[in-house]
C-alpha positions as CSV (number, residue, x, y, z in Angstrom):
1,L,-39.4,-18.4,-79.9
2,Q,-35.8,-17.6,-80.6
3,K,-36.3,-14.1,-79.5
4,E,-38.0,-15.3,-76.3
5,L,-35.3,-17.8,-75.7
6,L,-32.6,-15.1,-76.1
7,K,-34.7,-12.9,-73.9
8,Y,-34.9,-15.6,-71.2
9,K,-31.2,-16.4,-71.6
10,Q,-30.3,-12.8,-71.1
11,E,-32.6,-12.6,-68.1
12,A,-31.0,-15.8,-66.8
13,R,-27.5,-14.3,-67.2
14,N,-28.7,-11.1,-65.5
15,L,-30.2,-13.1,-62.7
16,Q,-26.9,-15.2,-62.5
17,G,-24.9,-11.9,-62.3
18,I,-27.2,-10.7,-59.5
19,K,-26.9,-14.0,-57.8
20,D,-23.1,-14.0,-58.1
21,A,-23.0,-10.4,-56.8
22,L,-25.3,-11.3,-53.9
23,Q,-23.2,-14.3,-53.1
24,Q,-20.0,-12.2,-53.1
25,R,-21.7,-9.7,-50.9
26,L,-22.8,-12.5,-48.5
27,I,-19.2,-13.8,-48.4
28,Q,-18.0,-10.3,-47.5
29,Q,-20.7,-9.9,-44.8
30,D,-19.8,-13.4,-43.4
31,A,-16.1,-12.3,-43.3
32,A,-17.1,-9.1,-41.6
33,V,-19.3,-11.0,-39.1
34,L,-16.4,-13.4,-38.4
35,Q,-14.0,-10.6,-37.9
36,L,-16.5,-8.9,-35.5
37,K,-16.9,-12.2,-33.6
38,Q,-13.1,-12.4,-33.2
39,E,-12.9,-8.8,-32.0
40,L,-15.7,-9.5,-29.6
41,L,-13.9,-12.6,-28.3
42,R,-10.7,-10.7,-27.9
43,A,-12.6,-7.9,-26.1
44,N,-14.2,-10.4,-23.8
45,M,-10.9,-12.0,-23.1
46,D,-9.4,-8.6,-22.3
47,K,-12.4,-7.8,-20.1
48,E,-11.9,-11.1,-18.2
49,E,-8.2,-10.4,-17.8
50,L,-8.9,-6.9,-16.5
51,H,-11.4,-8.3,-14.1
52,N,-8.9,-10.8,-12.8
53,Q,-6.3,-8.1,-12.5
54,N,-8.8,-6.0,-10.6
55,V,-9.6,-8.9,-8.2
56,D,-5.9,-9.5,-7.7
57,L,-5.3,-5.8,-7.0
58,Q,-8.2,-5.6,-4.6
59,R,-6.8,-8.7,-2.8
60,K,-3.4,-7.0,-2.6
61,V,-4.9,-3.7,-1.3
62,E,-6.8,-5.7,1.4
63,E,-3.6,-7.5,2.4
64,R,-1.7,-4.2,2.6
65,N,-4.5,-2.6,4.6
66,R,-4.4,-5.6,7.0
67,L,-0.6,-5.2,7.3
68,L,-1.0,-1.5,7.8
69,A,-3.5,-2.1,10.6
70,E,-1.1,-4.5,12.2
71,Y,1.8,-2.0,11.9
72,K,-0.4,0.7,13.4
73,K,-1.3,-1.6,16.3
74,E,2.4,-2.4,16.9
75,L,3.3,1.2,16.7
76,C,0.7,2.1,19.3
77,Q,2.0,-0.6,21.6
78,K,5.6,0.7,21.1
79,D,4.4,4.3,21.8
80,R,2.8,3.1,25.1
81,H,6.0,1.3,26.0
82,L,8.1,4.4,25.1
83,Q,5.8,6.6,27.2
84,Q,6.2,4.2,30.1
85,H,9.9,4.2,29.8
86,Q,10.0,7.9,29.4
87,T,8.0,8.2,32.6
88,K,10.4,5.9,34.4
89,L,13.4,7.8,33.0
90,D,11.9,11.1,34.1
91,E,11.3,9.7,37.6
92,M,14.9,8.4,37.7
93,L,16.3,11.7,36.6
94,R,14.3,13.4,39.3
95,Q,15.6,11.0,41.9
96,L,19.1,11.4,40.5
97,S,18.7,15.2,40.8
98,E,17.5,14.9,44.4
99,A,20.4,12.6,45.2
100,S,22.8,15.0,43.6
101,Y,21.4,17.9,45.8
102,Q,21.6,15.6,48.9
103,Q,25.2,14.7,47.9
104,V,26.1,18.4,47.6
105,D,24.4,19.1,51.0
106,L,26.2,16.2,52.6
107,E,29.6,17.3,51.1
108,R,29.0,20.8,52.5
109,E,28.1,19.4,55.9
110,L,31.2,17.1,55.7
111,E,33.4,20.1,54.8
112,H,31.9,22.1,57.7
113,K,32.4,19.2,60.1
114,E,36.0,18.7,58.8
115,A,36.6,22.4,59.3
116,L,35.2,22.1,62.9
117,L,37.3,19.0,63.5
118,A,40.4,20.8,62.2
119,H,39.6,23.8,64.3
120,C,39.0,21.6,67.4
121,M,42.3,19.7,66.7
122,K,44.1,23.0,66.3
123,R,42.7,24.3,69.6
124,E,43.5,21.0,71.4
125,A,47.0,21.1,70.0
126,E,47.4,24.7,71.2
127,E,46.2,23.7,74.7
């Protein structure tokens, strides 16, 4: 009986050792699971933050695209105004050029008439 008792005590110690080792292993695994859960939580938080940043960036891109469209519209309007003013300027320059030619013609005609008048005055003075 003593031999059996020693045998069972030894077996109980062995089983206690196995139990302690398994409990230690379970504690390590629990710690690893906890660490993985924390990493998963951090990863999910990072993912959410990136998603929020992405949404914010998309909103900014849309706003800039809207502003760009407005600026393009304004630029087209200004181009049209510029073309209208350029057309008016070209017409005024053409009219100015015509007026200049007319002025030159009138000055020549005036010089010719002054010369004729001077010639007539001279002839009258001689008579």
